[in-house]
DOKE-349804 format. One record per atom (N, C-alpha, C): y, x, z; residue in one letter. Coordinates in steps of 0.1 Angstrom, whole numbers, plus 2048, in hexadecimal, padded with zeros to 3 digits. Atoms other than C-alpha are relative to their C-alpha. Layout:
N
YXZA/...
END
This chain:
121
80A7FD801M/64D9F0EDEM/7FC7F1806M/806812800I/6479CBEEBI/8007FA7F7I/804805811L/6489BFEC8L/7F58047FAL/80A7FC80AA/62E9D6EBEA/7F47FD803A/8058097FAL/61B9C1ED8L/7FB7F4800L/80680A807A/6229A8ECAA/7F77FA7FBA/80580480DG/60F9A2EABG/7EE800804G/80A7FE7FEC/5EE9AAEC5C/7FA7F1805C/80580A7FBG/5D698AEC6G/8077F5807G/7FF80D7FFG/5DF968EC8G/7FB7FB7F3G/7FA80880ED/5E7959EA1D/7ED8017FCD/8087FD810D/5C2964E99D/7F57F3802D/80C80B802D/5A7948E88D/7EE805800D/80B7F67FDP/58594CE91P/7F47FD7F2P/80D80180CT/56A951E73T/7F57F5807T/8108077FCG/54B943E81G/8057EE7FEG/80780F803P/53E920E80P/8057FF812P/7FA8087F7E/550908E99E/7F47FA806E/8088047F1L/5308FAEA5L/7ED8017F8L/8037FD7FFV/50F903EA3V/7F77F87FCV/807804804P/4F28EFE92P/7F380180AP/80D8047F9A/4D28DFEADA/7F58087FCA/8077FE806A/4B78F2EA7A/7F37F77FCA/80481180CG/4A38E4E88G/8077F97F9G/7F9806801E/4BC8D1E86E/8007FC7EBE/7FB802812N/4C48DEE60N/7F280B7F8N/80C804802T/49C8E3E5AT/7FE7FA7F6T/7FD801813P/4998E2E35P/7EC7F6804P/807805802M/47C8C3E2FM/7F27FF7F4M/8087FE810E/46C8CDE10E/7EE807807E/80F7F77F9T/4468D7E1DT/7F68027F1T/80A7FB813P/4348EBDFDP/7F07F7804P/81080E806G/4178D7DF2G/8017F3804G/7F98127F8V/4278BAE00V/8087F17F2V/7FB805806P/42D89EDE7P/80B7F97FDP/7EF8047FCA/454899DE3A/7FA7E8808A/80080F7FFG/45A873DF7G/7F07F5806G/8098037FDA/433874E02A/7FD7F8813A/8028017F4S/42A860E25S/802808807S/8057F77FBY/41D87AE33Y/814808805Y/7F17FD803D/44388BE29D/806802810D/7FB7FC7F7V/44F895E4DV/80180580EV/8077FB7F4S/4598A1E6CS/7FB7FA80CS/80C8047EFG/4498A0E8FG/80C7F4806G/7F780F7F6S/469888E9BS/8017F77F6S/7FD811809E/469871E7EE/7F17FF7FFE/80E8057FCW/440871E82W/8037F6808W/8008077F4L/448866EA6L/80A7F37FFL/7FA80B801D/45E84CE97D/7FC7F57FAD/80880B810L/44683BE7EL/7F67F880EL/80380A7F7D/43481DE8FD/7EF8057FDD/80C801801S/40A820E95S/7F87F97F1S/7FF809808G/40580DE75G/80380C7F6G/7F67F3809E/41C82DE61E/7F8807802E/8047EB801R/40B84BE6BR/7F07FD803R/80C805805D/3EA836E69D/7FF8057EDD/7FB80480BE/3F4832E46E/80080F7F7E/7F97FB7FEA/405850E44A/7F88157FFA/80D7F97FDA/3E4863E52A/7F48037F2A/807803809A/3D1857E35A/8067FF7F6A/7FC7F7809D/3E985FE1CD/7FC80B800D/8007F17FBF/3E7884E25F/7EF8037FCF/80F802805V/3BB87DE26V/7FF7FD7F0V/80980480DA/3B7873E03A/80A8037F5A/8007F7806D/3D188BDF4D/7FF80C803D/8017F27FFN/3C08A9E00N/7F17FA802N/8168067FAP/39589AE01P/7FC8137FDP/7FF7F57FEG/3948C2E00G/7FB80880EG/8027FE7F6P/39D8CDE1AP/7FE7F680EP/80280E7FBC/3998AAE2FC/7F27FA7FDC/80E808803G/3728A4E21G/7FE7F47FAG/80281180CE/368886E10E/7F67F6804E/80B8097F6D/350878E29D/8087F3803D/7FC8087F5D/361860E3BD/8127FA7FAD/7EE7FD7F9P/38A860E35P/8047F4806P/7F880B7F4G/395841E48G/7F880780FG/8017F97F8E/382855E61E/80680A806E/7F97F47FBT/38C871E5CT/812800807T/7F1808800S/3AB862E57S/8087FC810S/7FE8007F3A/3AE858E78A/80081080CA/8007EF7F8T/3A187BE88T/80D80B802T/7F67F87FDV/3BF88DE79V/80C7F9803V/7EF8067FBR/3DC874E86R/7FD80680FR/8058007F1D/3CA876EA6D/803811804D/7FA7E87FFY/3D08A1EA2Y/80C803800Y/7FC804802A/3EC89AE96A/8117FB808A/7F980B7F7D/3FF883EB3D/7FB80980CD/8057F87F4A/3EA897ECDA/80580E802A/7FC7F1803T/3FB8B9EC0T/80B803800T/7EF8047FCL/41E8AFEBAL/80780580AL/7F27F97F5G/4388C0ED2G/7F9805809G/80B7F17F7T/4198D4EE2T/7FD80D7FAT/8037F3807D/40B8E9ECBD/80D8037EFD/7FC7FE806Y/4238E3EB7Y/8107F9801Y/7F4805802P/44E8E1EADP/8017F17FEP/800811809L/45D8B9EA9L/8058037F1L/7F8802810N/46B8C9E86N/7F9807800N/8097F780FA/44A8D8E79A/7FF7F37F6A/807804807P/43F8C9E5FP/7F77F37FEP/8118047F6V/4278ACE66V/7F48007F2V/80D7FB807A/40F8B5E45A/7FD808807A/80A7F87FDE/4078D4E55E/7FA7FB80EE/7FF8007F8L/4038C4E73L/7F27F5801L/80480780BL/3E98ACE5CL/7FB809801L/8067F280AA/3DB8CDE4CA/7FC800808A/8087F77F3E/3D08DEE6DE/7FA7F1806E/80B80C7FCG/3BE8B9E77G/7F57FF7FDG/80980380CC/3AD8BAE59C/7F980C803C/8077F0800A/3A18DFE5EA/7F380380EA/80B8007F1A/3978DBE82A/7F47F3805A/80A804804A/3848C0E77A/7F48017FDA/8097F9808M/36F8D0E5EM/7FA80D80BM/8067F37FBQ/36A8ECE72Q/7F680180FQ/80680F7F3S/35A8D1E8DS/7F98047FCS/80D80A7FEG/3488C7E7DG/7FA7EF7FFG/8038107F5E/3488A7E8EE/8107F87F8E/7F280A80AQ/360887E7EQ/8017FF80CQ/7F88027EFD/366880EA2D/807807807D/8017F47FDL/37889CEA8L/8097FA80AL/7F38097F7Q/391896EC7Q/807812803Q/7FE7F5800P/3A88ADEC9P/8087FF810P/
END
């Protein structure tokens, strides 16, 4: 009777993953509609690592690449508004793994809906 119980338990080989990745760690960074290698094709956490000049350039590139949704009145002023919107909403309204292109698009939409170029987030 002791031999029959000896085969139970003990040498189990776990089949599950040894490590569970952190939330968002394996989020693909291919944002639909964003050209590969675009300066604004970054995640929120990568956006925070950019310096002020790089953020300005990325927002200006986004506005230049999307004149319809962002308007064509004053691209320089619009890109500053869009950049401010992304800075203000990242980490509060959007998670840090969100594609920044989505935040910039929302910034354009908010600026266009308000009818004001100096929209404050």
